[in-house]
N, C-alpha and C positions, 0 to 999 in steps of 0.2 A: 505494497499498500505508500508507506514513505517513500518508494521508487518515485513513482510519479510525484511528489515534490522535491524541488532541490534545496538539501542542508544549508540554512540559515543560520549561520552563530551572529548572534547580537550581541554589541559592546557596548557598554554603559559604563561611563569615566566618574570615578566619585571623588568627589575631595569634600570634606567638610560639610558636606549635604545630605546626611542622611536622610532629612526631611521625605526633600524631594524622590529620592533614591527610592525608599519604598512606594510611593506614592507610581509613580513609573512603572517598577517593578508589579502590582499590584495591577495596570492596567494591562500591561503584557503579557501576564500569566492568565491572560481572558482572552487570549487570544485564538480566529478560529485557523489559520493554521497549523501542519499540524507538526511541522519536522525545521523547528530550529535549539537552538543552542542560548541562554544567558549568561553570558559576562562580565561579572559586574571585575572593574578594575578599581582599586580603593587605591588612588594617588598621594599615598603619604600622608594620609587624614591626620591632625593631630586631636579630631573629637573622638566623640564614640562611636562614628563610623561605622565601624566591622562590628564592634558587640551589637550595634542597634539595628542593622539587617540580619544578623544573624537572627538576633530575637524578630524578628517579623520572620524570616523563614521559619521559627517556629510554630511562628499561630499566634507568638505573644505579643504579637501591637498589629491592632486591631485598625487599617486605613480608611480615614474618613474622606470623602472627594465627592466634587456635586457632578462626574462623569459617571462615578461608578458604586454599587453598591461590597461591602467588603465579601471577599468569596472566602470562607471555611473550610471548604470540602479538598482544597487541593493542600494542606497544609498538616503535616513536616512536609518543608519543601529541602530535600538533602543538601544540604551546604558543600561545596568541595572545595576547601584551602589550598592556594597554592600558594606559598614566597614568590616574589620577581627572579628568585632563581631557577629558581625551579621551573617558570613560566617561559626564564629563555630558555631552560635544556632542554622542555619539553617531557619532561616529569611527573605524569600521570597516572589515574588508575582508568583506563579510560575503560576495560571492561564491564566494571562495579558501575560504572556514569550511566553506562550504554543500556543497560538494565530498569531504567528507571524511566517512567512517562517524561518529556519534555516542560511540561507545567508540573512536573515536582522535585528539578534539581534545577541547580546551581552552581556555578564555579564562581569563586571569589579570589581572584589575583590580589599578592597585597604587597604592592609597591612601599618601595622603603624613606621614596618621597617624591614631590610634586617633579613630574615632569610635564607640564604643562597639557593641553588638550595635545597635542604633536603627538611626544611621547609613551603619553602615558597610554593613548589610543593605538600607539606601535608596539604596546606591549602586548596588548592585548591582539593585534590583528595577526601579528607572528606567533603567538601559542597556537591560537585558533589553524593558521595555517597549515601547523608545523603539526597536530593533533590532532583536529578535526576534521582535517579536509574540507570543507565544507566549499559550494560552488559561491557565495556569494556571503559578502560582509557587513554586516548591516550597521553602523556607528547610529547612536541614538542618546541625544542629550539627556540625564537624570532630571532637568526640568521639564520633561515632558510629556504626558499625558497620549498614549493610542486607543485609536480605534479600533477596535476589532478585528478587521475586517482590512485594514493596514496592510497588511506584509503581503496578503495573499494579492492584493490590488498592485502593488512595487514587483512580485513576482510575476504577475502573472505578465505586466507590460515587460518587464527584462531578459523575460524566455522568448516574446514574439522575435525577434531580430539578434542574430548576432554583432551588429555595430549598436546594438548597444551598451555602454559601460558602465552607465551612472544612471541610477532614478531618483526618484525626490518627492515627497506626497504636498500636496496644499497642510500648509500650515497655518494654524490661527493664534491669535495670544489665547491663553489662559482665561486670559481677565482681564478684558480691557471697555473700565468702569463699570465691570459685572457683566457684561456683553461677554460671549465665549463664538459667536458668528464674525467676528473680526480679522480681514484676515492680513497676516504679518509677511506672509512669504508664498509666492508661486513661481520661485525659477528669478532667478535674473541675466542679464547681459552685460558685459562690461565692454566703460569706455576708457580703455585705457589709458588713452593719455592723460584724460582728468583724475586715474587711477578712482574709478566711483564703478557704480556698479545701475542699470536700469532692473530695478526691481518691481515683475510684477504684484499686482492686488493688492499692496502694500498699504494698508490703513483703510481700507474699504469694507465693507459691511457686502458679506457673501450676499451675492440674488442672483448664482451663472453665470455670472460671468466670464469667471472665469475655468470652465468645466471641458477643456478638450487639452489632451496630452499636447505636448508647447515643447523642442528642442527650445536647449537653453545654453550659457553659458557656462553658468552657476545653478550646483544645487547643495545647498544650506545645510555647514556639518551638523548641526543638530537633529537631520536624520536620509543621512544616504547610504540606498542601497549598493554597494559597491561589486561589479564581479570581478571574480578568483582569477581572470584575466590578467585585469588592468590591474591587481596589485604587481603581479607577478611578472608584468610589461614596465610600468612604469617605476613600481615603489610605493613606497610607503611615504606618511605624512613627510616633509623636511623637519628635522628636529630645533632648527637654528628659529625658529618662529616663534615656537612655544603655546602660543596661542592666536588665534585671530590671522585671518589671510592663508592657513596654511590647507583649509579644505579649498580654496579658489584654485591655490597650486598645482593641486592635485587636482580638478577638473579641471583645469587649461591642460596640463598634461593628460591629461586620457585622450580631449580634443582632439591635441597633435600626433595622435596615433590611429583619428580619422574613426572613432569613435565619438557616439552620440550622447547626450545628454540632455533627460525627459524628464517633464514635471509633469506625475499623475494624478489628477483634481480629483478621482475616486479613491486614493489612500489619505487618509486625514492625521493627526496630531495635532496636541496645540502646547504651545509652550510659553514658559514662563520670565523666557529672553534676559540672558545675561543675569543670571541668579545669582549664577557663582564667581563671577567676577565683580559683584558689587553692584550692577546694573550700565546703561548706558554710560554714565556720568558719571563717572566712579577715575579718578586718580589711572587705576591696574586698566581699564580699556582704552582710555584716551593715547595712553604710553603704547601698547601695543598695536594700537590701530595705524596707527598714526607714522609711526617704523616699520611694522610690517609691509604695511604698502610699497614703499620704498623699497623695499627688499625684493618683494613678491614683482617690482615692475623693471627690477632690473634685470632677474631672472626670466622674466616674459612676454618682454617687449623691447624694441632697436633701440641703437641710441640716441635716433632722432627724437624719438616719442619720449624717449627718460627725457631729453633737456626739454623738450616742451610741460613735458608735466612737471620738473623740478624748478622753471619759471613762471610758469601759471602757479604750485606752491608757494614760491617765494613772492610774486607780486600782488596775487592777489587773493590767495586762502588765508596765508597769514595774517595779515594787517584783519580781513576777515574776520576769524578766528578766533582772534584775541579781541576783537571790538564785543564778538554775539556773547563771550564766554562771559565776560566779565557785564556788559549793559543788559544785553538780555537772558542769559541763562543765571546771574549774578554768581557765577560760580568763577570767582578770578585762580581758584589756586587750583583752576587744571589747565589755566595758560600753561603753566610750569612745566606739570605731563603731558604737554600736546607739543611742547620745545624741548624737552627734552628726549622725545621720541622722536624729536625732526631732526635735532644736532645727533641723536645717537644712528638713527636710519644712513643720513649719508655719509658719517663715518664707517658707519662696515661698509657702505658705498665702494670705498675703497679695497676692499680683503674682497670681497669675489670677483 
């Protein structure tokens, strides 16, 4: 029966965010797709994340959510704990693991440190490919909730054409002033010289206007289904990004191989958006988004595009950004994060 359904290894990265993670897990263990693995990679959390995730698996934490009712029937969930070194060496009791149904098992990889979105997910991806041999890897943010049919819909489209490399769902805001039908992301196309993207559906109420499959430049890292062949061909995330722009880099590398990226409207998730980094108006977010944009363009654009972008950034964006952060957002502290990101980004260009 399962031979008709390609194996999907789902990787969820946790860093001091167990409350979000257990809600994500509870939604995930309700999906209709029958052939999947759940791999939680704890990225060196300093809180009680590992303990709480295991308590959830034992049925000791009842998850409340506006999207579903708690299901006690699949508890306890067997947790297979794997240390970072064991994960990298591929040491795992797969025969015991395979005896359990997908909704009664979980792999918990314990990283020693926080390696960012790129490094943390890479540990999980390499483990999955070496130990479980999936046809697909699904990266899923821990601050998401998924529709029961989301994975079935993603796989169905991905399997429809061998030239499809990555697919992603319709992403709603988890809570937009009390609404859960406000779209956050339905795919994006890149405007390289500006270092920006044209996001489709952004901040629109869903009235069916984005209900067709689209070929795009970018699938968001909060939920992306990647064919194994793509990872074997283009490699994994570039860990020097740490977080932000690494998934855009992977998407563009995938397109350069001649594979397509598709947005799948029938697959749905809800995203709390930047919860692990303190929100989009945080020093962390501002710094890495600014720095990594320059590094991404250096890797993925021509020298003429890079010169045009630097001119645009220094002559127009910089004064506008500083003014808006101080006067409009009233966040002068973010100016320093932006300027530091810009400085480190430009400095790093010389070493690339």
